[in-house]
N, C-alpha and C positions, 0 to 999 in steps of 0.2 A: 449540471448543477454547479454553482460556485462553491469553492472551498475558500473560506475566509481566514484572514490572519488571526492567529491566536497570540503569538509572541513575536515581537519584531525588534531587531537592533539595526535595521537597515531599511532599504526601500521596500515597500509593500507592493509586490508584483502580482499580476493576475494569475489565478490558478482555477481551472475548471475541470470537471470530470463528467463522463457519460458512462452509463452502465446498460448492458443488454444481457438477456439470458436466452438459452436454448435448451434443448433436451439433454445436452451433454456438459454444459458449464456456463460460467458467467464471463462476459467480456467487459473489459475496462479500457477507457481511453482517457488519458490525462493530458492537458495542455498546461505548460508551465512557462510563463513569461520569465525571462532570466537575463542576466548580464554576463555571467561567466560560469563555465562548467567547473564547479568546485568538486571534482571527482577524479581520484587517482587510483582507486582500488580496481584491480583487473582480474578478479576471480569471483565466481559464484560462491554464495554462503559466507562471504566476508562480512565484517561489521559495517554494512553499507550505510546505516543510519548516522555514521560519523561524518558523512559527506552529503552532497545533494542527492535527494532520493524522493520517491513517492511511495506511499505505503497504504495497504488495504488490510483491514482486520475484519474477518467474517466469523460471526458467532451464530451458526444456524440452529443449534440445539440448546435452548436456554435452560434445559434441565441439568446441564453439566457445565462447569466453569472452564471450558476448553474451546479455543478458537484458533483460526488460521491467521498468521501474520505473513503477508507477502510484501516484499520490497523490491523495487527495481531502480537502478541507477541510470543516469543519462547515458552512460557508456554501455548499457544493456546487460549488466550483471545483476543477478537476482539472488534473493534470499527467501526461501519458503520454509516456514516452520510451524509446527503445531504447538500451541502454548497452553499448558495447564496453568491456571491462575487460582491458587488456593489461598484465600484470605490475603490477597495482595502479594503473595510470594509466587513468582512465576519463573518458568524456565522454558526455553524453546527447544524443540526436538525436531531434527531433520527427518524428512520422509524416507521410508525404506523402499527400495526398488523404485526410485524416482526416475521412471522411464516410460516410454510408450504412452498409452492413454492416461496414465496417472500424472504425467509431467505437464507443466504449464507451457504455453507458447507465448513468446514475447518478442518485441522489437521496440527500439527507440529511434528517434530522428531528431536532428538539430536544424534550426532555422537561423539564418543570419551569421553563420560562422562554421567552424570545423567541429566535428564530433571527436574531440580529443581533450585530454586533461588541461584545464585552466584556459581554454579558448574563450575569447570574447564571442558572445552569441546574443541573439534576440529572444529565443525561446527554445524549448525542447518538448517533445511529446513522447509518451510511453503508451504502448498498446499491449495488452496481455489478456490471455484466456486462462481462467482457472477451471479445470475440469472437476466435476463432482466426484470423480474417482479419487482425486487427491484428498477430498474431504471425508472419505469413508473412515470410520463408521459413523461420523457425525451426520452425514447426509446419506440416507439409504435410498431415496428416490428423488428425482428432480423436483424442484418446486413447481407448483401449479398456480394459476391465478388465485390470489388471496393468501398464498403462503407468505409468512413473515420471517425474516432473519434480522438479527441485530448486527450492526456493522459500523465501521468508521473509516474515513478516508483522510489521509494526512499527506503533507509535503514538508520536507525540511530543506532549507537552503542556507549555505554558509558563506555566501559572497561577502557580506559586510557584517559578519557575526552570525549569531544563531537566530534564524527566523523560522517559525512554524505556521502552517495553515492546517485547519481542521474543518471537517464537515459538521461534526458535533463537538462542542467545546468540552475539554477536560481541564483539570486543575493546572494552570500555568506554573512553571518553575518548580515542578514537583518531580522527583525521580520516579520514573515509571508511569508518568501521566498518560502516555498513549495506551497503557494497559488498564485504564479505568473502564473496563468493559461494561459495567452497569450504566455508564453514561453514553454508550453507543446509541446511535439512532436506529430507526427501524426501516428496513427495506421491505416494501410491499410489492410482491410480484403481480403484474397485471396480465 
């Protein structure tokens, strides 16, 4: 699925994503055309959104205003947090016992250059698996055909200023716009 530009201060580069699911979790693949790896952070759970990144927001249980935010940088560092969003006030919480079957699996790759900070490149890809166990207690059983989750997919790039891509549009130039969870799209499991 294409992820389209929402805000741009530079060149609008192609961004696409694929999603698959299994009995144990959801798989994501992002392709990001790019010119430079604007990524210098080298630790998990850092403020990755301040540099080049892709993000997924999963809201599987619409009866509660709590969703998962997952980010991954081109350098393969991640941020996984559960976000309670109460009337526009939100805070991210790190997973407890983030290991084994509860932990994501992820990898990134770079095409047309080196996988290092500020390298000139042609594109980068991110592949990651989010297990349902990470989403407990929001997800008690795996989705089945016909199940629906609310979600959004994003990309942020800082090569020529601040450029964002979204699957479902949120309010541009608004603090916290990625957290407008009532504007998320609907994933329908087949």
